[in-house]
N, C-alpha and C positions, 0 to 999 in steps of 0.2 A: 475281105473279112467274111466269115461264114455266116449265112443267114439260115436259120432253121425254119422249116415250114412243115405242116402236118395237119392234124385235125383236132382234137377236142379236149383238154383240161382248161377251164376258163378261170383265170384269176381276174376278177373284176375289181380293180381299184379305181374308184371314181372320187374325185375331189368333192367335198361336201356341198359346195355351192355352185360349181360349174364343171363341165366336162369339155376339155379342149379336143380339137380334131386330132386324129392320129397322124403324125408326121411320118414320112418315109425314113428308113434307116440308112443313114449315110454318115456324115461327120457329126460331131456332137453339137446339138443346138444350144449353146451356152448363152444365157442372157447376160446383159451388162451387169457387172458386179455392183452391189448396192453399198459397198463400203465407202465411207467418206474419206478414209485414209487409204491412198492408193497403194497396192501391193508392189513390192520391188520385183517386177517381172521383166526379164530381158530375153529376147529371142535373138538367135544368131543363125547364120547359115554355115558357119565353120564346122567341119567334122571333128569328132574326137580324134586325138592323136593316134595314128595307126601304129601297128606293131612294126618295129624296125626290121628291115630285111637287108641281106647282102646284095651286091650288084648282080642283077640278072635273076635273082631268086623271087618267086611269086610269093606275095604276102598270104599267109595262111589264115588270117582273120583280123578282126578289128582290135581285139585285146587278147594277148597271149600270155600275160603274166597271171599270177594267182590273185584271187580265186578264179577258177574256170567258170565259164558261163553255163547256166543250167537251162534245160529244156522245159521244165515245169516244176511246180511244187516249191518247197522251202528254199529260200535264198539266203537266209542268215538272220542274226539277231544280235543285239547288244543290251545287256541289263545294267549299264552304267548308272551309278548314282552320283556322279561328279559333274553332271552337266550344268552349265549356266544358261542353257536355252530355255525360253519360256513361250516364245511366239514363233509360229511359222511365218517367216518374213517374205518369202518369195520363191518362185520357181523359174529357173533358167533352163534352156534347152539348146542342143545342137542336133542336127540331123543331116547326114550326107546321102541318105537313101539306103546305104548298106549298114552304116554305123550310126548310132544315136546315143545321146546321154541326156539325162534329166537331173538337175541339181536342185535339191531343197536347201534353202538357207534359213538361218534362224537368228533371232535377236534376244537380248536379255530383257528383264522387266523394265529397266530404265530406257530401253530403246536402242542400246548400242549393239553392234554385231556380236553375236555369241562366239565364244572361243571353243567350247567343247560341245559336240553334238549330243542330242538326246538319246535315250534308250529307244529301241525300235525292234520290230519284227517284220521281215519282208517275205512275201510269198508270190509266186507266179501262178495265176489262175488261168491257165491256157484255155480251158473250156469256155471261158467268157471273155478272153482277150484282155486281161487286166494284170498289171503288177500292183499289188497292194502293199503299202508301207504303213504299218500301224505304229503310231508315235507313243512315247511314254507319257505317264501321268503328268510329268513336268511341263508338257506343252498344253497350255490352257487357252490359247487363243490363236487365231490365224488372220493374216492381213488379206486373205483372198479365199473365196469359196469354190471357184472353178476357173479353169484356164483352157482356152482352145489353142491347139498347136497346128493341126491340119497340115502335117508334113508327110513324107513318104512312109515313115514308120510309126508316127505318133499322131493320134487323134486329139487327145486332150487329157485333162486331169480334173478330178473332183476331190474336194476336201470335205469329208463328212464326219459327223459326230456319232459315236457309238454309245448310246445311253446306258447299256448294261454294264459297260466297262468305264464309262465316263472319260473316254479318250477320243482323240482325233485320228483319222486315217486319211492317207492320200491314195486314191486309186488312179493309176496312170493307164489310160486306155490306148491300146495299140491298134494301128491300122493294118498290120500284117503280123504273121508269125515271126518270132525271133527267139534267140537265146538271151539270157539275162543274168545280171548279177547286181548286187548292191554293196557299196563301200561306205564306210563312215570315216570322215576326215575332220581334222581339227585346225584351228587357227587360220581362217575362221571356220566355225562349225558348219558342216555340210553332210548331207546324205546324198550319194550319187548313184543313180540307176544307169547302168550301161547296157546297151542292147546291140545285137548283131542279127541282121535278117538271116533267116535260115531256109527260105523258100518253102515254108510249110504254111498251112492254114491255122488260124486261131479263131476261137469263138467271138461273138460280138453281142454286147448288151443291146437293148432297145431303149430309145429315148423319147420321152415326152417333155413338155415344158415344166411339169411339176413332179414327175416321177422318172427314175432310171431303174429299169429292171434287168438284172443280170441273168445270164443263162444258168439253169440249174446244173449242178455238177453231176447229178445222176438223174435218170429218167424212170427209175423204179422207186417204189416206196422203201424207206422214208425219203421224201424229196424235199429239199430245203429251198424255199423261195426267198431271195434276198435282193436288196437294192437300196436306194435311198430316195427320199422325197423331200419336198419343201417343208422346212421346219415350221411347226405350228398348225399344220393341216390335219384334219381328221379325214380318213378315206375309208370307203367300204371295199371289201375284197370278196370275190367269189371265185371258187375253183370248181369247175364242172368236168366230170369224167364220164365215161360211158356207163358207169354204174351209179352215179349220183353226184351231188353238189356239196360244196363246202362254202360257208360264209363266215365273215368276221369283219370287225371294224378295227382299223389300225390308226393309231395316233402318232404323228411325227412330233416328238418332243422338241422344245426350244433348243437351239444349238448355237455355239459360237460362230458357225458358218451358216450358209443358206440351206445345207442339206443334213438330214438325219437318217441314220441307217434303220432299215426294218428287216426282220427275218420271220418267216412263217414256215413251219414244218408240216407237210402233209404226210401223215404216217401210214395211211392205208388206202389204196385205190386199185382198181382192176386194170390189167393190161388193155391197151387200146388207144384210141385217139386222145390227144391232149392238146388243149389250147389254153395258154396263159395270157391273161390280160391284166394290166396294171394301169389304172387311170387312163391318161391320154397317150400312153405309150402304145406302139403297135403290138399285135399279139406275137407270142412265141408259140409255135406249133410243132408237134412231133408225135410219133407213135411210141407209146410205152410198151416195151417187149413183155 
């Protein structure tokens, strides 16, 4: 996973009452979930079914049927209005090292397995090493807030609340660069992310106990800073560049999960060193051209 280092924009996000020490950037430091109702989470070591080949023929990839895997950007969407899904029930995964799959499962309001998957929009944010699956408004709750994978291709996942849209999203954090696609399946309702390692680098967020900071998509203004923090916290943020400083307070609204999304756009700053700090997360450093 790529780690960015450089010199000076400082985003200071410090929790109101305490500031934890900065952990090193490695696998996702996910705390124990605080849900009293355990998520339906299952891990396996079996690989996704490989593409069929004839005798003596080398397999060309993990998945050769449609849709083809994408290297970055938009992966697909569904605007269905016929879903009976209301709760994200669990996350299952498989990882063989070269091929991986992550399956989101859903249940109905009474608690039965859902038949029809929800509306969604999926995007591969290679610059920060994440596949993001935004769920439709019909998904109003989640049985889990985060999940560690710690496999060859997969670091973990966060379920975060987007207050401006009042929706939930699942960010799947990758351990290496890969191509990706997302499929929607029924009976039972599932959204399936399929990945194939492509021997390239992908970006990496930085993790604290209370804040996850994503790599910015651009290093020139306007620059959007985003991530998620512990729901219910007020944090102070400070961005320092070679030409000046920016300050603000961010409130993480209450959430159906542990995490609430934040976004802050820095619209104008001068080229030069940039250091971004968010609470107890390690800094992101680079030189703005």
